[in-house]
N, C-alpha and C positions, 0 to 999 in steps of 0.2 A: 582438494575440496573446493578450492577458489575457482576451479574451472566450471563447476556445476552451474552457478547462476549465470555465467557467461553462455553456457551452452543453452539454457533456458531462454535467455535473451535472444540468442541466435535463432532458436526455433520460432519464437514470436516474430522476429524480424522476417524470416522467410515467409511466414504465413502472410504478413502484411505486404511483402514484396509481391507475392502471387496475387493478392487482391488488387494492387496498384497495376500490375500487368493486365489483369482482366479488365480493369476500368479503363485503361488506354486503348483497348479493343473496342469499347463500346462507342456507339455513334448515335447522335440524336439528330433527326430531320426536323427542323423548325419551319413550319409554314405560317407565315405571318399574313393575316387577312388584311387587305387594304382599307383604308378609310377615305371618305370624300373630303373636299376641301374644307368642309365645316367641321370636320372631325367626327362625323356620324358613321355608323356602320353601313357598308354597302351590302353585305350579306346579313341576314337575320341568323338567330342562334340555330335554328333547324338546318339552314343550308351550311352554316359552318361545321355542324356536327356530321352532315353528309360528306362534306370535303375531308374531314378528318378520318372518317370510316373508310373512304375510298383509298386514302393513303396507306392506312393500316392494313387493308386487304391486299393491296399492291405489294407491300413489304412483308407479308405474312411469312414468307419462307426465308427471308433474310435473317442471318445470325448476328446478334448484338446490335440491332438497329431498333431504335424507338422513334416515335412520331410525336411531335408537339404541335398543336394548332392554337394559336393565339392571336389577340388583337393588340396585346400590349408589347412594349418594347422588351427585348430579351437581352440579357447581359450575363456572361459566365464570369464569375469571380475566381481567380487563381489565387490559391493561398500559399503556393510555393514562394520561397525566398529568392527574389530576382535580383538582390543586391550583390549576391555572390556570383561573379561571372564564370568561375570555374565550375564544371560538373563534378559533383562528388557522389560516389557510389556509397550510399549509406549501408548497404548490406555488406560491402567489403570492410567497412570499418568495424562492424559487429563481428565478422568472421576474424579479424586481426586481433580483436579484444580476446577471443578464445585462445589464441596462440600466446598472446602476452601474459595471460593469467597462468598459463601452463609453463611459461619460461621457455618455450621452444620456438625456434624461428619457422615462420610459415613457408619459407622456401626450402626447408628440409624435406617436406613431402610434396609441395606444390611449387616446384621451380617454374620460372617464366623466362621468356627470352629465347635465344637460339639454341640454348643447351637443355631446354625443357624436355625435348624428344629423347635425347641421350640419356638423361638422368632417369626418365621413365623406363626406358628399356633396361637400364642397369637395376633399378628397383624390381623389375619383373624377373630378371635373371637371378637376382639374390633371393627372391621369395621362392623360386623353384629349385635352388641349390640343395636345400635341405631334403626335398623330395628325391633328388638325384642321389644323394648320399644314402638314403634308405634303400632305394632300389639296388644300389651297389653292394650295401651290406647284405641284403636279402639274397642276391645272386652269389655272393662269396659264401654264404651259409649253405646254399644248395650244393656247390661244388666242393665243399669241405671234405666230403666223404671220399673224393678222388685224390686227396692229398695224404694218404696213409703211408706212402713211400716217398716222403719228400727229398730224399737223397737222389732219386731217379728224376722225378718230375714234379713240379709244384705248380698248381693252377691258381690264378688270381684274376678276377675281373676288375677292370678299371673303366669308369665312364669319364671321358674328357669333357670339361666344361665348355664346349663349343656350341654356337646357336648359329641361326641363319645370319645374325647381325655381326658376330665377331669371329667368324671362322677364318676370314682372311688374315686378321691380325693375329689370331692364335697360331696359324700355319706359319706366319713370318716369324714369331717368337720360337716355335719349335725348330724352325730352320736355323735360326742363330745359335740355339743350344746344340743341334746336331753338328754344326761347324766347330763347336768346342768339344766334340767327342761324345755327346749324349746320344739318346735314343734317335735313330735315323728314320724310324717308321712314322713317328709322330706327325710330321708335317703332312705326309700323305694321307694318314688317318683323319687328320683335322679337315681334309678336303673331300672326305667322304669315301675314300678307298678302304677296303677290307684288308686285314693283315695277310690273309692268304693270296689275294690278288696282288699285293705288293711283292711278296716273296716269289710268286709265279712269274710276274713280269721281270723282276731282277734276274732270275734264272734264265728266262727266255732270251733276254737281251744280252746278258753277259757270257753265258755258256753256250747257247745255240747260236745266235746271230754274232757273238763275239764283238758287240758293239763297244765294249771297254776298250778295245785296241783301235777302234776307228774314230769315235768320238772322245778325244782326249781333252778334258776341260783345262783351262789355263792354271798354272800352279799359283797358289797364294801363299802368304806367309804362314798360315796354320796347317798347310798340306805339303809344303816344300821341305825336302830333306835331301841329303847328300846322295843317297841311293837312287832317289827318283831322278836326280839330275844326271847321274852316271848313266842309268839305264836309257835315259832319253837321249844322252849324247851318243851312246854306243848304237842305238837304233838309227839316228840320223847319219852316223858314219857309215854303217853298212848300207844304207840306202844310197849314200853317195857313190860308194865303191861299185855298187851293182850298176 
């Protein structure tokens, strides 16, 4: 309830700010008619009127420009506070009051600085996550009729939470999980490849081209075992005897 008066004040402040912005765009052309050394008018009233009308006609198509013709001294009084040397955004103060009354930090929704763009992207991804879950549930509901014999084969659809912004990071995370023995397809799926193409490429490279015997990756602590070392040693021994 305490936020409602602050929102009303914010609406009034925004309206006032728009009027101030429109006022800053306005321009007034002041043409001061000269006087002689005795302080008498050089032009009579009719001539001054004609000079004024000429200026008005010339600027008739200009936007936000007014013409003032006068014989008197002209001075514009500025009512703003010039004692404060710092520039204060009054509208920003009113906006901050809304968040203060709500007890919520303004940076929670409108962060600034170098992390503002990243937080904005994360907020967009979070807002679309519920929609992604709904599509996933709807698709699983459609293929549920094909799971009448779950002992033979069970179908389930899963949408990865990858976007154009985080697919590199997600692929790296899936790769680290694959090194621990988890799903090996997810890194390639996160990079945009289909499951069928992954299986086809693996079959073509390993069984047809036999690249698994040509390109041998270096053994690491999580893939190294005694059997692999023995096979590698026997292979190198036979190559030496040949």
